[in-house]
Structures are given as structure tokens and as C-alpha cells.
N, C-alpha and C positions, 0 to 999 in steps of 0.2 A: 596188378599194378594199377594205381589210381589214374583215371583219365585226366590228362593235363590240359585239355582244351581251355578250360576256364581260367587257368593261370598263365597261359601263354598269349592271351588276348586281353585288351581292355575289357572290363566287366560288361560295359554296355554292348560291345560287339559280341561277346560270348553268349549273351542271352537274347540277342536279336533274332535268333532262329525262331523262337516261339513268339516273341513280340507281344506277349499278353501279361507279362509280369507275374507268371505263376511260380517264379522262384521266391516270391515274397511270402512271409507268413500269412496264414489265413486270418489270424487275430492280430490286433494291435499289440504293441509292446506293453502298453498300459494294462490291457486286459490280461495278458499273460502274467504280468506281475501280480495282479489281483488274484488270478488263479493260483499262483504259487502261495500266496498268503492263506487262501481258503484251504489248500492242501495241507499246509503246516498246521492250521487250526484243527482240522479233522484228526490228524495224528495225535495232537496234544489232547483232544477230547477223548479219544479212545484210551489213551494211557491213563488219563485221570479216572476213567471208569473201569480200570482193572483189566483192560485188554492188552495183549502184547502182539507185536507185528511179526508176521511170518512171510516167507517167500516160497512159492510152490512153482512147479514147472509150467512153462508156457507150452511146451511140446510134450505130448504124452500119447501112448497108445490107447488110454482110456478116454471115453467121451460120454457126456450126459446126453442121452438121446432125446430129441424134441422134434415133433412132427413139423414144426414151423421154422426151425433153425438149422442152417447148413454150416457145418464147420469147414475150415480149409484143410484138406488132406495134404500130407507131405510124404512123398515116396510111396512104396508098396512092399508087401511081403517082408515084414508087416507094414501096414499103413500107420503113420503117426498123424496126430492132429494138433493144429494150433487151437488152444483151448477157448471155448465159447464162454467159459466161466471157471473160476478156480474151485468150484463147489466140491467135486469129488475128492480132490487132494486135501482140502481143508477138513472135510469130514473124516478122512483117514487119520488126520492128526487128533481129532476128538476121540476116535476109537483107541488111539495110542496113549491117551491120557491128558491131552490139552484141555484147558477149561474155558478160556475166553480168548479167541484169536481173531485178528483181522488182517486183511491184505488189500493193498492198493496196487493194482496191476493192470496190464493190458489184456484185452480179450478180442477175439476175432470171429466175425460172422459173415459168411458169404452173402452177397446180394442185398445187404442192408445199407442203403445209402439214401439220404434225403435230409430234410430239415432237422429231423430228430435222430438220424442214424448216420454212422460211419462204419465201414467194415472193420476198422481197428479203433478201439475206444478204451477209455479208462473206466474200470469198474472198482467199486469199493465193496468188499464182501466180508461179512463177519458172522461168527457163531459163538453162542454161549451155552454151556451145559447148564441144565436145571433152570432154564428160563422159558417163558411162554411167549407166544406171538403177541399177546396184548402188552406184555412188558416191553417187547421190542418196538411196538408202536409208540409207547412212551419214550423210549430211547431215541427213536428216529425224530420225534418232535424236538427233543433237546438238541440233537445233532444239527438239525436244520437251523434252529435258532442260534446255536453257537457259531455256525458258519456265517450266518447273516450278521452277527455281531462283529465278525472279524474285519469287515471292510466297510468304510463309509459309503461306498458306491451302492451296496446292497440296500441300505436304509433309505437312500435317496430314490431308488427305483421301485422297491417292493416294501409294502407295509409289513412290519414284523408281526407274525402270528404266534402268539404264546400258546394257544391251544387249538388243535386241529379238529374239525368235524369228523365223525365216524358214522359210516352207513354200512349195513350189510349189503351184499350183492343183491339179495332179494328186495330189501328196502329201496335200493336205488332203482331197480327195474320197475317196481310198483310206482315209485314217485315220478320217474321221468318217462317211462315207456308204457305204463299202465298195464303191465302184464307180469305174471309170476315167472321168474327165472328158474325156479326150482320145480314147478309143477306143470307148466305149460308144455305141450308136445310140439313137435316140429311144425305141424299144420297151424297150430294156434300162434306160434311165434311168427310164421310166415304171414298169416292173416294180419297180425298186428303191424308188421313192417309195411305191408301194403297199405293199411289204413293210415299210417303215418307218412306215406308217400316217400319211403326210403328207396333209393335207387339200388336195385339188387343186381350184383354181378352175375353174368351168364354162367360162371363156373360153379355157383353155389347150388349144391344138390338139394332137392326138395326134402329129403329125409336127414339132412345134416343138421342135427339139433344144435351142436356146438357152433356150427357155422352161422346159424341164425342168431344165436346168442351174441356171438362176436360182432355180427353186423349191427345189431341193435345197440350193443355197447358202444361201438365206435361212432355210429351216426346219431344216436339219440341220447344215450346215458352220459357219455363223456362230455358232450357240450353242456349238459345239466350240471355235471360235477364242476366244470370250469366256472360256472356262476357262483359256486360255493367257495372258490378260492383254494383253500388247503383242506383236503379231505382224504381220509382213509376209506378204502373199500375193502371189506373183509367177509369171511365165510363164503367162499366160492362154491359153485355146484361141484358135486363129486366128480363129474366127468372132466373138470378142469383142475384137478388136484395136483397135476404135475408130479412132484415127489414130496408133497405135503401130506401130513397125517389126515385121515378122514374121520370125522366125529360122527357117531351113530345117532344123529338126530332123525327126525321124520319130516322130510326126507334128509338123508345124510348130507353133510357139507364138508368141504375141505378147509382145514384150518390154515388159511392163506390170506395175505393182505397185500394191497398195493396202495401206494401214496400218490395222489394227484395234486400237483401244484398248478393252479390255473389251467386245469385240463391236461397237463403234461404228466405222463406216468414217470415217476422218478425212481421208485424202488419196488421190489417184490420180496415178501417175507413169508416164511413157512414155520409152522410147528412141524419139525422134521420127521419124516418117515424113518422108523428105526428097524423095521422088519426086513431082513435081507431077501427073503423069498418074494415078498410083495414088491420090493425094488426091482427084482429081476422080471417079475410079471409085467410091471409097468413099462420097463424097457422093451420087452417083447411087444407089448401093445403099441408103443410109439413107433416101433419099426414097422408093424403092420399098417399103421396109418401112413407112414412114409411110402411104403410100397404101393398102397392103393392110390396115392396121389402122384405116382410116377417118380418118386425120389429113390435114391439108393439106400439100402439098409446100412446100419452102423453096428459096430461090435456091441453085443449085449452084455457079455461078461466083462467085469472090470475088477481092478484091485480094490475098489471100494466094497463091492459085494463080497469079495474074498475076506476083506478086513471085518465086515459086519458078521460074516459067518464064523470067523475064527476068534473074534473078540466081541465087542458090544458097542454099538453107537449109543451113547447115553441120551436120555431125554434132553432135547435141546431145541433151540430155535435159531434161525439164521436169516440174514437179509442180504440182498444184492442191490446195490445202488449205482445208478448211472451218473458218474461224477461230471461228465461233460454237460449233461442236461441240468444238473444242479447249478453249475456255474453259469450256464446260459440263463436260467431262471433268476438267479440272484442278481445278475448284472443287466437283466432286461434285454438280452440279445434275442434275435429271431431264429438263430440256427446254431447247431452245435459247432459248425465250421467257424463261427465267429469267436469261439473260445478255445480253439485248438491251434497249436503251433503251425501244423501243416495238415490240412484235411486231405482226404483220399485223392482228390483231383490235383493236389500239389505234392503228393508224396514222391 
């Protein structure tokens, strides 16, 4: 039965217990109206470009394992998870014959709260068969500009960018950090961070090469990208492939990209991995990383791996975009809470 306290007292008395106004929306009504317009514009943009909208489960026993992302578990024997992304379910649709699908849904990640994070957030994710990650970069440019065109507020706050810069991960590190991201070892990366007077966290191991790359990316490279305004970073080190396809360059690179808008990471795109045995190997590897860092292991087998073994995930590319961050950037707000109906502290 619903708690009736708030309807048996005058509203000012009912909320006097907290006394801090946390019953109010995080965003203004005007901002929420603009958000709704942007959302409608995105749906129309996808449909004009041949995508069709689908809905996949928020609650599943499958989970995409990531060493740095903790899902919300629900129950046990078996454990279900609130999804950190609709990725696995959407790819199962591609195995079953879908060609170009998108979903606008909620995703959940433990411990992620701050200016650019909320444990519950809106994600826009899409996949297209027979497309490349470079074609998806073109598509993302068009999508951002379409969203910007939807509201006068965007043009008054952000200058519209018709074409975005593109830098490989290696080019960005050479340009802003003065070191090779693909060839430097941990000691060389550590030495470069020291020479640039980067503050090093005590938890960073001396031989954690990806940790040193991530530190230089956050402290040196991303501020440089912010000066460029709108820029794609692509062709990541193989060790940061997630579940993107790895191209056999010398050295190999992951066919992955991220878009930065004034230094804010907005989306992550892959040329998708289609080998089911390699998918399982990477899930096992991510679990080992989690265990080494003191985190709990997650289920490695999934219905996606079963689908990829029983059928075939076609050559495809996909993108996951943080909708709250996009709205924040378009409207010139300083926090994702400023564009949400109710942020985590008001939920």
C-alpha cells in the first residue's frame, strides 16, 4: 500500500522532515522540455537513416564483463543483473537477422556518481550490419548536428560543428604527451608522467601499462582534446580493445573510437568482434583483472556467446552514447544532474 503521509498533511509540512528541497527535480522544467525535444529528434534521425527501435531486457543473467564497471546484482542462485549496457541483447538480435537497430534505454553502474556520472543513466546504443567504425563516425557527426539543430538553446550555447577532427590514439599521445602509446613500455610511460609532473595515485602499479596510459590520457591528453572542441579518438591500443576487433597492424590496434566534445567523452564505438571463442577469452581475461583488483568475478558464459556459436554475428559496427552527457553539452550545463528529472541523490 502507498505511504499516505504526503497526502494527509499540507505539502510543506510533509517535506519539512528533509528541509532541503530534495523532492524537487534536479533539472528545470525548461531543460527537461528541451531534453524531450532532443530525444524526439534522435528517434526521428535514426528512423530516417533506416534504423528501427527495439526494446531489450533491463534485467538479465548475462552481463558484459568489464574490469572497471560494476553491475547491480539482483538476487542469487542464479544472480540477475541490471544491465550496464544493452550490448549483448542487441547483438543477439543481429545474430537472429536484424540489420540496423537502436535502443534508448536506462543502464545501471555501481559507484559511478559525479559531475559526469549517475548510477542510473540514459544510454543510446545502436548497431548496423555491414557497416564500418569509420562510417559510424560519420553517422555520429550527423547525429550530433541533428540534435543541435533541434533546439535554439543549443545554437546559443554551442557553436555548431559541421565536421569533427579525428586523431588516432597514437597521434594524440605523441601530440599532447610526447610519448608513443603503442610502443612505450610501462617504465617509459611512468618516466613521461613524472616529467610532466602528473600526480600519480598510490594505487597505480609500476608495471600496469594500461594504468599509466589511462593516467596520461586523463591528465594530459584529454585536456588537449578539449582545446580541439569536437574530436574523435580512434585506433586504440590492443590491450584496450574491450570487445572491438583488433586489426593486425604493427603494432596491432583495436578498431575502436570515442568522441570528445570539449573534453567530455560522449560515445564509444567498435568494429565489433565476431569470433565467439575470442569473446569468451576476453571475458575470462576481464574476470582475472577483476579478481586481481579485489573485485568479484562475473559470469563468463552468456546467451550472446551461445548465439555466436550457434549462428553468426555479421560484420557490423556499433556505438553506445551517453544521452545525459550529450544534453548537458548541448545546453551548456555543468553536470548531468542538471539535465535529469531526478539525479541519484533525489531518487
